[in-house]
Every structure is written in structure tokens, then in C-alpha cells.
Residue frames relative to the residue before (quaternion, step in Angstrom):
aa qw qx qy qz dx dy dz
X 1.0000 0.0000 0.0000 0.0000 0.00 0.00 0.00
X 0.7911 0.2821 -0.1700 0.5154 3.71 0.85 -0.83
X 0.3804 0.7061 -0.4922 0.3384 3.53 1.22 0.45
X 0.0509 0.7972 -0.5908 0.1131 3.54 0.08 1.32
X 0.1631 0.7670 -0.6106 0.1108 3.64 -0.46 1.20
X 0.7179 0.3949 -0.3566 0.4489 3.49 -1.25 0.71
X 0.8507 0.1599 -0.0815 0.4940 3.47 -0.33 -1.28
X 0.6422 -0.4673 0.3873 0.4682 3.56 -1.23 -0.15
X 0.6401 -0.5465 0.3649 0.3980 3.55 -1.20 0.54
X 0.5958 0.5100 -0.3758 0.4937 3.74 1.03 -0.50
X 0.7041 0.4319 -0.3566 0.4366 3.67 0.68 -0.60
X 0.6495 0.4997 -0.3285 0.4697 3.56 1.08 -0.72
X 0.5988 0.5246 -0.3806 0.4706 3.54 1.09 -0.59
X 0.6183 0.5320 -0.3533 0.4581 3.68 0.81 -0.89
X 0.7030 0.4928 -0.2909 0.4222 3.62 0.77 -0.99
X 0.6435 0.4878 -0.3114 0.5010 3.55 1.01 -0.86
X 0.7026 0.4593 -0.3025 0.4516 3.63 0.62 -0.79
X 0.5875 0.5435 -0.3691 0.4724 3.65 1.10 -0.63
X 0.7218 0.4400 -0.2556 0.4692 3.55 0.83 -0.96
X 0.8328 -0.0872 0.0532 0.5441 3.64 1.08 -0.51
X 0.1825 -0.8430 0.4912 0.1214 3.64 0.30 1.27
X 0.5895 0.5867 -0.3421 0.4374 3.58 1.19 -0.33
X 0.3665 0.7389 -0.4627 0.3249 3.55 1.33 0.04
X 0.6391 0.5463 -0.3410 0.4206 3.71 1.04 -0.75
X 0.7059 0.4508 -0.2793 0.4696 3.58 1.20 -0.37
X 0.4884 0.6522 -0.4166 0.4031 3.63 1.33 0.10
X 0.5436 -0.5843 0.4823 0.3612 3.53 -1.16 0.73
X 0.1541 -0.7630 0.6245 0.0640 3.56 -1.14 1.00
X 0.7792 -0.0902 0.1031 0.6116 3.64 1.02 -0.54
X 0.2143 -0.7664 0.5842 0.1594 3.57 -1.35 0.12
X 0.1083 -0.7613 0.6327 0.0915 3.50 -1.24 0.55
X 0.4581 -0.6622 0.5234 0.2786 3.57 -1.26 0.27
X 0.0877 -0.7513 0.6469 0.0968 3.64 -0.79 0.75
X 0.4402 -0.7211 0.4932 0.2074 3.45 -0.76 1.32
X 0.5864 -0.5818 0.4201 0.3757 3.58 -1.19 0.75
X 0.6999 0.4687 -0.3294 0.4266 3.54 0.87 -0.85
X 0.6660 0.4807 -0.3353 0.4615 3.67 1.02 -0.06
X 0.3043 0.7781 -0.4912 0.2463 3.60 1.21 0.19
X 0.7087 0.4716 -0.2982 0.4318 3.60 0.82 -0.99
X 0.5991 0.5636 -0.3458 0.4515 3.56 1.25 -0.75
X 0.6675 0.5015 -0.2833 0.4720 3.67 0.96 -0.94
X 0.6871 0.4716 -0.3201 0.4506 3.51 0.88 -0.81
X 0.6401 0.5159 -0.3222 0.4693 3.59 1.05 -0.75
X 0.6358 0.5499 -0.3093 0.4447 3.59 1.05 -0.98
X 0.6629 0.4922 -0.2895 0.4843 3.63 0.95 -1.09
X 0.6944 0.4470 -0.2991 0.4780 3.65 0.71 -0.82
X 0.7177 0.4721 -0.2882 0.4231 3.58 0.55 -0.86
X 0.6987 0.4428 -0.2792 0.4876 3.54 0.89 -1.08
X 0.5966 0.5522 -0.3912 0.4314 3.60 1.04 -0.58
X 0.5882 0.5740 -0.2972 0.4859 3.59 1.19 -0.71
X 0.6710 0.4987 -0.2814 0.4710 3.45 0.97 -0.90
X 0.6283 0.5075 -0.3401 0.4817 3.63 1.04 -0.77
X 0.6394 0.5358 -0.3497 0.4264 3.56 0.90 -0.76
X 0.6313 0.5313 -0.3081 0.4735 3.47 1.08 -0.84
X 0.6353 0.5508 -0.2913 0.4563 3.61 0.95 -1.04
X 0.6523 0.5191 -0.3090 0.4577 3.50 1.02 -0.87
X 0.6669 0.4861 -0.3089 0.4728 3.52 0.98 -0.89
X 0.6560 0.4933 -0.3247 0.4700 3.61 0.97 -0.68
X 0.5731 0.5454 -0.3781 0.4807 3.65 1.11 -0.54
X 0.6468 0.5244 -0.3069 0.4610 3.56 0.88 -1.04
X 0.7030 0.5002 -0.2868 0.4164 3.60 0.79 -0.84
X 0.5817 0.5433 -0.2881 0.5324 3.52 1.35 -0.89
X 0.6587 0.4677 -0.3346 0.4852 3.68 0.85 -0.78
X 0.6159 0.5413 -0.3647 0.4412 3.70 0.90 -0.79
X 0.7520 0.4086 -0.2020 0.4763 3.52 0.86 -1.04
X 0.4563 -0.7062 0.4295 0.3296 3.65 1.47 0.41
X 0.3924 0.7034 -0.5087 0.3041 3.77 0.92 0.72
X 0.7684 0.1559 -0.1683 0.5974 3.50 1.28 -0.13
X 0.5195 -0.6677 0.4226 0.3250 3.56 -1.09 0.51
X 0.7105 -0.5149 0.2741 0.3937 3.56 -1.15 0.27
X 0.6163 0.5450 -0.3016 0.4819 3.47 1.27 -0.84
X 0.6886 0.4654 -0.3040 0.4656 3.64 0.84 -0.84
X 0.5967 0.5795 -0.3208 0.4529 3.51 1.16 -0.82
X 0.6971 0.4544 -0.2696 0.4847 3.59 0.83 -1.06
X 0.6517 0.5041 -0.3567 0.4404 3.58 0.74 -0.75
X 0.6909 0.4665 -0.3009 0.4631 3.55 0.82 -0.96
X 0.5686 0.5797 -0.3652 0.4552 3.68 1.07 -0.76
X 0.7183 0.4381 -0.2777 0.4637 3.53 0.60 -1.12
X 0.6162 0.5488 -0.3453 0.4471 3.59 0.95 -0.81
X 0.6886 0.4753 -0.2903 0.4643 3.63 0.73 -1.03
X 0.7209 0.4660 -0.2655 0.4388 3.52 0.80 -0.85
X 0.6064 0.5321 -0.3229 0.4949 3.51 1.16 -0.70
X 0.6985 0.4807 -0.2863 0.4461 3.51 1.01 -0.81
X 0.6554 0.4800 -0.3285 0.4817 3.47 1.20 -0.57
X 0.6182 0.5369 -0.3569 0.4496 3.57 1.06 -0.39
X 0.6166 0.5467 -0.2997 0.4807 3.44 1.29 -0.75
X 0.6931 0.4655 -0.2787 0.4746 3.60 1.00 -0.89
X 0.6124 0.5582 -0.3424 0.4429 3.54 1.14 -0.63
X 0.6336 0.5535 -0.2672 0.4699 3.46 1.10 -0.96
X 0.6495 0.4778 -0.2991 0.5104 3.56 1.03 -0.97
X 0.6115 0.5606 -0.3705 0.4178 3.61 0.85 -0.88
X 0.6894 0.5092 -0.2594 0.4452 3.53 0.81 -1.21
X 0.6500 0.4672 -0.3476 0.4882 3.72 0.89 -0.77
X 0.7407 0.4443 -0.2818 0.4177 3.58 0.69 -0.95
X 0.5833 0.5726 -0.3536 0.4548 3.56 1.23 -0.46
X 0.6511 0.4792 -0.3154 0.4970 3.59 1.01 -0.92
X 0.6475 0.5049 -0.3463 0.4537 3.64 0.91 -0.76
X 0.6813 0.5194 -0.2890 0.4272 3.58 0.80 -1.08
X 0.6606 0.5453 -0.2547 0.4487 3.54 1.10 -0.98
X 0.6218 0.5757 -0.2875 0.4465 3.50 1.37 -0.59
X 0.3501 -0.7512 0.4668 0.3085 3.59 1.39 -0.08
X 0.0161 -0.8527 0.5220 -0.0123 3.60 0.82 1.09
X 0.2776 -0.7146 0.6165 0.1796 3.46 -1.41 0.59
X 0.7061 0.3902 -0.2093 0.5526 3.54 1.36 -0.27
X 0.5825 -0.5628 0.4459 0.3809 3.51 -1.27 0.39
X 0.5115 -0.6442 0.4714 0.3181 3.53 -1.20 0.35
X 0.2168 -0.7218 0.6292 0.1898 3.64 -0.92 0.63
X 0.1614 -0.7735 0.6113 0.0444 3.46 -0.52 1.32
X 0.2074 -0.7679 0.6034 0.0572 3.44 -0.50 1.26
X 0.0948 -0.8775 0.4692 0.0293 3.53 -0.11 1.20
X 0.3824 -0.7253 0.5470 0.1688 3.52 -0.80 1.17
X 0.7064 -0.4606 0.3085 0.4401 3.49 -1.33 0.15
X 0.6125 0.5591 -0.3124 0.4633 3.58 1.01 -0.79
X 0.6982 0.4270 -0.3152 0.4805 3.63 0.86 -0.88
X 0.6214 0.5574 -0.3452 0.4290 3.60 1.02 -0.61
X 0.6554 0.4946 -0.2695 0.5032 3.52 1.22 -0.61
X 0.7598 0.3780 -0.2377 0.4725 3.61 0.76 -1.04
X 0.7072 0.5449 -0.3346 0.3016 3.62 0.43 -1.12
X 0.6240 0.5037 -0.4047 0.4394 3.76 0.81 -0.66
X 0.7177 0.4503 -0.2924 0.4435 3.61 0.64 -0.95
X 0.6285 0.5074 -0.3390 0.4823 3.66 1.06 -0.76
X 0.6586 0.4861 -0.3350 0.4666 3.64 0.80 -0.84
X 0.6662 0.5071 -0.3160 0.4463 3.64 0.96 -0.67
X 0.6614 0.4889 -0.2861 0.4917 3.49 1.02 -0.79
X 0.5738 0.5688 -0.3288 0.4890 3.63 1.21 -0.78
X 0.6983 0.4639 -0.2994 0.4554 3.58 0.70 -1.04
X 0.6507 0.5299 -0.3194 0.4402 3.68 1.03 -0.51
X 0.7258 0.4253 -0.2385 0.4852 3.37 1.16 -0.90
X 0.7491 0.2798 -0.1285 0.5865 3.63 1.23 -0.66
X 0.2754 -0.8296 0.4574 0.1635 3.68 0.17 1.19
X 0.5917 0.5575 -0.3800 0.4412 3.74 1.00 -0.53
X 0.7271 0.4652 -0.2186 0.4551 3.50 1.10 -0.86
X 0.4850 0.7338 -0.4119 0.2378 3.51 1.23 -0.32
X 0.6889 0.4877 -0.3090 0.4384 3.59 0.89 -0.85
X 0.6609 0.5137 -0.3175 0.4456 3.54 1.05 -0.71
X 0.6063 0.5629 -0.3141 0.4657 3.40 1.22 -1.00
X 0.6609 0.4901 -0.3062 0.4788 3.64 0.74 -0.99
X 0.6591 0.4964 -0.3673 0.4294 3.73 0.76 -0.81
X 0.6873 0.4680 -0.2954 0.4704 3.62 1.00 -0.77
X 0.5993 0.5328 -0.3818 0.4596 3.58 1.01 -0.63
X 0.6590 0.4915 -0.3173 0.4728 3.61 1.03 -0.77
X 0.6477 0.4918 -0.3563 0.4601 3.58 0.96 -0.74
X 0.6345 0.5175 -0.3424 0.4608 3.62 0.93 -0.65
X 0.6500 0.5227 -0.3048 0.4598 3.57 0.96 -0.86
X 0.6452 0.5216 -0.3100 0.4642 3.53 0.99 -0.92
X 0.6616 0.4933 -0.2954 0.4814 3.57 0.90 -0.97
X 0.6535 0.5244 -0.3008 0.4554 3.55 0.89 -0.83
X 0.7880 0.3220 -0.1790 0.4933 3.62 0.91 -0.79
X 0.2314 0.8037 -0.5126 0.1944 3.65 1.32 0.36
X 0.8181 0.2647 -0.1789 0.4781 3.62 0.45 -0.84
X 0.6460 -0.5537 0.3024 0.4298 3.62 1.26 0.53
X 0.7576 0.4181 -0.3041 0.3986 3.43 -1.36 0.14
X 0.0596 0.8703 -0.4810 0.0873 3.49 1.16 0.84
X 0.7251 0.4628 -0.2520 0.4434 3.51 0.77 -1.04
X 0.6644 0.5041 -0.2974 0.4648 3.49 1.10 -0.68
X 0.6413 0.5152 -0.3097 0.4768 3.53 1.15 -0.78
X 0.6253 0.5241 -0.3269 0.4770 3.54 1.07 -0.77
X 0.6661 0.4655 -0.3155 0.4901 3.61 0.89 -0.71
X 0.6340 0.5181 -0.3219 0.4753 3.63 1.00 -0.53
X 0.6356 0.5235 -0.3176 0.4702 3.50 1.05 -0.88
X 0.6709 0.5021 -0.2973 0.4575 3.54 0.88 -1.03
X 0.6637 0.4764 -0.3387 0.4668 3.62 0.89 -0.71
X 0.6413 0.5461 -0.3265 0.4289 3.65 0.94 -0.75
X 0.7002 0.4701 -0.2577 0.4715 3.46 0.94 -1.01
X 0.6325 0.5492 -0.3012 0.4556 3.58 1.00 -0.89
X 0.6364 0.5197 -0.2686 0.5027 3.52 1.02 -1.01
X 0.6541 0.4863 -0.3128 0.4876 3.66 0.86 -0.86
X 0.7020 0.4637 -0.2917 0.4550 3.57 0.78 -0.85
X 0.6530 0.5149 -0.3200 0.4540 3.59 0.95 -0.76
X 0.7984 0.2846 -0.1039 0.5204 3.59 1.00 -0.80
X 0.2213 0.8317 -0.4852 0.1544 3.57 1.34 0.44
X 0.5999 0.5793 -0.3349 0.4385 3.52 1.09 -0.80
X 0.6819 0.4740 -0.2604 0.4924 3.59 0.98 -0.82
X 0.6866 0.4798 -0.3000 0.4565 3.62 0.79 -1.02
X 0.6012 0.5867 -0.3511 0.4136 3.68 1.10 -0.79
X 0.6977 0.5034 -0.2556 0.4410 3.58 1.13 -0.64
X 0.5830 0.5978 -0.3646 0.4121 3.58 1.33 -0.36
């Protein structure tokens, strides 16, 4: 999915999304969430979702005061809201799993958006919430290892960023397809 060869990553992303905009919801990799970390993940998804909501509100106020241009406002708005939707869906999946009194670890099948958002959100959360820093860093590393399993970590990261940025920029177009 992230094998971008030939053209620039942006051009490859445009071509892939034009062919199938739902590619961002397809599984890209998986990690295991340990049973004993369920509370950490639920707290993270809930609290960081709230932080994204507040950032979206701040973005709107900056736009109203004409501190940011319309294009920057729209990109940030879509990013915050897509991140919030991603975290809300993650919370719902993990809450259902946690409430089932699991005996096994949870296999988090991560789609493109989760691969893009979760590492940075976990990192930011760890800096804002010191007790969660160690767990957050461990999962960021697990995501990074799973992402780079077959090599080419830098190229895949560049392709992932291009794909998600293109999706966010043209979300209004892809939503109609």
C-alpha cells in the first residue's frame, strides 16, 4: 500500500486516493495491546480526544480573529476532527474489549490514519501526562517496529505522510466518491 515508486510521494498519494479513497481505512499493520494496559489506552484515547476538541476550538477562534489564513484553518480543522474520530473509534473498540473481561491481549489492527496519528498522539500524551510516558513510549516503539518490519522505514513514513496529508487536503472531494 505504501510502496511509492517512481513519482513523488504526493503524486503517488493522489493516484492511490483517486483510485480508492477508502484506502486510509484499510489495515496497514497490527500491534498487541496488553490486557494490563487497557486502562492506559482508554484514558489516553479519552483525554487526548478532549485535547483535540479544545485544539479545534482554539483553531476556530484564531481563524475568527484572522490570525490564520483560511487554508491553514481548514487543514487544521480537518486534521483535528479526523484525529478525534480516529481516537473515538479506538476508544469504542478498546472499551468493548476491556468490558468483556479479556484473557488475551488485544490485537489492534491499525489502519493508515491510526498509523499516522497514534504515534505522535502517544508521544504528546506522554509529555503532558508523566505517569503515561513510559507506556506511551513503549507503544510508539512497537508501532515503529511494526511499521518498519519489512525495511524502508523512512520511505514508508514519507509515503504515509503524503497519503494522509493528501486525504486531509481533499477530504471534501474523497467524501463524495
